[in-house]
C-alpha positions as a Markdown table, in Angstrom:
| # | Residue | x | y | z |
|---|---|---|---|---|
| 1 | Met | 0.0 | 0.0 | 0.0 |
| 2 | Asp | 2.9 | 2.4 | 0.7 |
| 3 | Thr | 4.3 | 2.0 | -2.8 |
| 4 | Lys | 0.9 | 2.9 | -4.3 |
| 5 | Val | 0.6 | 6.1 | -2.1 |
| 6 | Leu | 4.2 | 7.0 | -3.0 |
| 7 | Tyr | 3.5 | 6.5 | -6.7 |
| 8 | Val | 0.3 | 8.7 | -6.6 |
| 9 | Thr | 2.1 | 11.4 | -4.7 |
| 10 | Ala | 5.0 | 11.5 | -7.2 |
| 11 | Val | 2.5 | 11.8 | -10.1 |
| 12 | Val | 0.6 | 14.6 | -8.4 |
| 13 | Ile | 3.8 | 16.5 | -7.7 |
| 14 | Ala | 5.0 | 16.0 | -11.3 |
| 15 | Ala | 1.7 | 17.2 | -12.7 |
| 16 | Met | 1.7 | 20.3 | -10.4 |
| 17 | Gly | 5.3 | 21.1 | -11.3 |
| 18 | Gly | 4.6 | 20.7 | -15.0 |
| 19 | Gly | 1.5 | 22.8 | -14.9 |
| 20 | Tyr | 3.3 | 25.5 | -13.0 |
| 21 | Tyr | 6.2 | 25.5 | -15.4 |
| 22 | Tyr | 3.8 | 25.6 | -18.4 |
| 23 | Phe | 1.5 | 28.3 | -17.1 |
| 24 | Ser | 4.3 | 30.5 | -15.6 |
| 25 | Gly | 5.6 | 31.4 | -19.1 |
| 26 | Asn | 8.8 | 29.5 | -18.8 |
| 27 | Gly | 7.6 | 26.7 | -21.1 |
| 28 | Lys | 7.6 | 27.0 | -24.9 |
| 29 | Lys | 4.0 | 27.6 | -25.9 |
| 30 | Leu | 2.5 | 27.0 | -29.3 |
| 31 | Asp | 2.9 | 30.1 | -31.4 |
| 32 | Val | -0.3 | 30.5 | -33.3 |
| 33 | Asp | 1.2 | 33.0 | -35.8 |
| 34 | Ser | 3.9 | 30.5 | -36.8 |
| 35 | Ser | 1.4 | 28.5 | -38.8 |
| 36 | Gln | 0.8 | 31.5 | -41.1 |
| 37 | Ser | 4.4 | 31.4 | -42.2 |
| 38 | Met | 4.1 | 27.9 | -43.4 |
| 39 | Lys | 4.1 | 26.8 | -47.0 |
| 40 | Tyr | 1.9 | 24.0 | -48.2 |
| 41 | Ser | 2.3 | 21.8 | -51.2 |
| 42 | Ala | 0.1 | 19.2 | -52.8 |
| 43 | Glu | 0.1 | 16.9 | -55.9 |
| 44 | Gly | -2.8 | 15.9 | -58.2 |
| 45 | Ile | -5.5 | 18.3 | -57.0 |
| 46 | Gln | -9.1 | 18.0 | -58.1 |
| 47 | Leu | -11.2 | 21.1 | -57.2 |
| 48 | Val | -14.9 | 21.6 | -57.4 |
| 49 | Gln | -16.4 | 24.9 | -56.3 |
| 50 | Thr | -20.0 | 26.0 | -56.1 |
| 51 | Asp | -21.6 | 29.4 | -55.7 |
| 52 | Glu | -23.8 | 30.5 | -52.8 |
| 53 | Lys | -26.8 | 28.9 | -54.4 |
| 54 | Gly | -25.1 | 25.5 | -54.8 |
| 55 | Asn | -24.6 | 25.8 | -58.5 |
| 56 | Leu | -21.3 | 24.5 | -60.0 |
| 57 | His | -18.9 | 27.4 | -60.4 |
| 58 | Val | -15.4 | 26.0 | -61.1 |
| 59 | Arg | -13.9 | 22.6 | -61.7 |
| 60 | Ala | -10.2 | 22.3 | -62.0 |
| 61 | His | -7.3 | 19.9 | -62.0 |
| 62 | Val | -3.8 | 20.9 | -61.0 |
| 63 | Asp | -0.7 | 18.7 | -61.1 |
| 64 | His | 1.2 | 20.5 | -58.3 |
| 65 | Leu | 0.3 | 23.4 | -55.9 |
| 66 | Glu | 2.5 | 25.4 | -53.6 |
| 67 | Gln | 0.7 | 27.9 | -51.3 |
| 68 | Asp | 2.3 | 30.5 | -49.0 |
| 69 | Leu | -0.3 | 31.5 | -46.3 |
| 70 | Gln | 1.8 | 34.5 | -45.1 |
| 71 | Arg | 2.1 | 36.1 | -48.5 |
| 72 | Lys | -1.3 | 34.9 | -49.7 |
| 73 | Thr | 0.2 | 33.5 | -52.9 |
| 74 | Ser | 0.0 | 30.2 | -54.7 |
| 75 | Gln | 1.8 | 28.6 | -57.6 |
| 76 | Leu | 0.3 | 25.9 | -59.7 |
| 77 | Ser | 1.7 | 23.6 | -62.4 |
| 78 | His | -0.4 | 22.4 | -65.3 |
| 79 | Leu | -3.7 | 24.1 | -64.6 |
| 80 | Asn | -6.8 | 22.8 | -66.4 |
| 81 | Ala | -9.9 | 24.6 | -65.3 |
| 82 | Ser | -13.5 | 25.0 | -66.4 |
| 83 | Met | -15.9 | 27.8 | -65.3 |
| 84 | Phe | -19.6 | 27.3 | -65.3 |
| 85 | Gln | -22.6 | 29.5 | -65.8 |
| 86 | Asn | -26.1 | 27.9 | -65.0 |
| 87 | Asn | -24.3 | 24.6 | -64.4 |
| 88 | Gln | -23.0 | 24.5 | -68.0 |
| 89 | Val | -19.4 | 24.9 | -69.0 |
| 90 | Asp | -19.0 | 28.5 | -70.0 |
| 91 | Ser | -15.2 | 28.8 | -70.4 |
| 92 | Thr | -12.1 | 26.7 | -70.0 |
| 93 | Phe | -8.5 | 27.6 | -69.2 |
| 94 | Phe | -5.2 | 25.7 | -69.6 |
| 95 | Ala | -1.7 | 26.9 | -68.6 |
| 96 | Lys | 1.6 | 25.2 | -67.8 |
| 97 | Glu | 1.9 | 27.5 | -64.8 |
| 98 | Ala | -0.4 | 29.8 | -62.8 |
| 99 | Arg | 0.5 | 32.2 | -60.0 |
| 100 | Gly | -2.2 | 33.5 | -57.7 |
| 101 | Phe | -2.0 | 36.6 | -55.6 |
| 102 | Asn | -4.1 | 37.9 | -52.6 |
| 103 | Asp | -5.9 | 34.5 | -52.1 |
| 104 | Asn | -6.3 | 34.1 | -55.9 |
| 105 | Glu | -8.1 | 37.4 | -56.5 |
| 106 | Lys | -5.6 | 37.9 | -59.3 |
| 107 | Val | -4.2 | 34.9 | -61.2 |
| 108 | Ile | -1.4 | 35.1 | -63.9 |
| 109 | Leu | -1.4 | 32.2 | -66.3 |
| 110 | Thr | 1.8 | 31.5 | -68.3 |
| 111 | Gly | 3.2 | 29.0 | -70.7 |
| 112 | Asp | 1.0 | 27.9 | -73.7 |
| 113 | Val | -2.1 | 29.5 | -72.3 |
| 114 | Lys | -5.4 | 28.4 | -73.9 |
| 115 | Ala | -8.6 | 30.1 | -73.0 |
| 116 | Thr | -11.9 | 29.0 | -74.5 |
| 117 | Lys | -15.2 | 30.9 | -74.3 |
| 118 | Ile | -18.3 | 28.8 | -75.2 |
| 119 | Gly | -21.2 | 30.9 | -76.4 |
| 120 | Asp | -24.4 | 30.8 | -78.4 |
| 121 | Gly | -22.5 | 31.8 | -81.6 |
| 122 | Gly | -19.9 | 29.1 | -81.2 |
| 123 | Thr | -16.6 | 28.6 | -79.5 |
| 124 | Met | -13.8 | 31.3 | -79.3 |
| 125 | Val | -10.3 | 30.1 | -78.6 |
| 126 | Phe | -7.6 | 32.4 | -77.3 |
| 127 | Leu | -4.0 | 31.4 | -77.4 |
| 128 | Thr | -1.2 | 33.4 | -75.7 |
| 129 | Asp | 1.9 | 33.1 | -73.6 |
| 130 | Glu | 0.5 | 35.1 | -70.6 |
| 131 | Leu | -3.0 | 35.9 | -69.4 |
| 132 | Thr | -3.9 | 37.8 | -66.2 |
| 133 | Gly | -7.3 | 37.0 | -64.7 |
| 134 | Tyr | -9.6 | 38.2 | -62.0 |
| 135 | Pro | -11.7 | 35.0 | -61.5 |
| 136 | Lys | -14.3 | 36.5 | -59.1 |
| 137 | Gln | -15.1 | 39.3 | -61.5 |
| 138 | Arg | -14.7 | 37.0 | -64.6 |
| 139 | Leu | -12.3 | 39.6 | -66.2 |
| 140 | Phe | -9.1 | 38.7 | -68.1 |
| 141 | Glu | -6.5 | 40.8 | -69.8 |
| 142 | Thr | -3.0 | 40.7 | -71.4 |
| 143 | Asn | -0.7 | 43.0 | -73.3 |
| 144 | His | 0.9 | 39.9 | -75.0 |
| 145 | Gln | 0.1 | 38.7 | -78.5 |
| 146 | Val | -3.1 | 36.7 | -78.7 |
| 147 | Thr | -4.2 | 34.4 | -81.5 |
| 148 | Val | -8.0 | 34.2 | -81.7 |
| 149 | Asn | -10.0 | 31.5 | -83.4 |
| 150 | Ala | -13.7 | 32.1 | -83.7 |
| 151 | Pro | -16.4 | 30.5 | -85.9 |
| 152 | Asp | -16.3 | 33.4 | -88.4 |
| 153 | Ala | -12.9 | 34.9 | -87.8 |
| 154 | Glu | -9.2 | 34.1 | -87.2 |
| 155 | Phe | -6.9 | 36.9 | -86.2 |
| 156 | Ile | -3.9 | 38.0 | -84.1 |
| 157 | Ser | -4.2 | 40.8 | -81.6 |
| 158 | Gln | -1.6 | 42.6 | -79.6 |
| 159 | Gly | -3.4 | 42.5 | -76.3 |
| 160 | Leu | -6.9 | 41.5 | -75.0 |
| 161 | Lys | -9.4 | 42.7 | -72.4 |
| 162 | Ala | -12.3 | 40.3 | -71.8 |
| 163 | Asp | -15.4 | 40.6 | -69.6 |
| 164 | Leu | -16.9 | 37.1 | -69.6 |
| 165 | Asn | -20.0 | 38.4 | -67.7 |
| 166 | Gln | -20.9 | 40.8 | -70.6 |
| 167 | Gly | -19.3 | 38.9 | -73.4 |
| 168 | Gln | -17.3 | 42.0 | -74.4 |
| 169 | Tyr | -13.8 | 41.7 | -75.8 |
| 170 | Glu | -11.3 | 44.5 | -76.6 |
| 171 | Phe | -8.5 | 43.8 | -79.1 |
| 172 | Ala | -5.6 | 46.0 | -80.2 |
| 173 | His | -3.7 | 46.1 | -83.5 |
| 174 | Ile | -5.7 | 43.3 | -85.1 |
| 175 | Arg | -4.3 | 41.3 | -88.1 |
| 176 | Gly | -6.3 | 38.5 | -89.6 |
| 177 | Lys | -9.1 | 37.0 | -91.7 |
| 178 | Tyr | -12.9 | 37.6 | -91.3 |
| 179 | Val | -15.5 | 35.5 | -93.2 |
| 180 | Pro | -19.0 | 37.1 | -92.9 |
| 181 | Asn | -21.9 | 34.7 | -92.8 |
């Protein structure tokens, strides 16, 4: 019986000492802000995002992702994404690399960028080496050369501003072919 009392007393003293040491500030406590400086990475990501009504908004596949929570940036390899309107594919995007800023409010696609807009009049394909997008606003722009393939036209533009909500496109210094219906 004496051994049991001695053992319990030792455990109680150790627990009190450890508690005092921890709560007195001498112990190393978990630094909550340290998690924000961490970088995360993942492979083979499949993303499905819905809007506030539960309708499909974005579906994407990414081969590799690196995210920095402190800087609110992300870097993606081989992005293949589709944006939806009324649960139908509205536009698609492919790029060898994408960099997101401010929690992906701004995304810069680089490397064999292919953007496709699917509409009532047919499909328009935009090919460029860099495209800057603002996904929440559905706005995209570039000052780089863009090759445009549309059902009734094929041309090259030095720059592009696109508003996918309104279906409005601005091109600069156009060279190409137009075949009226």
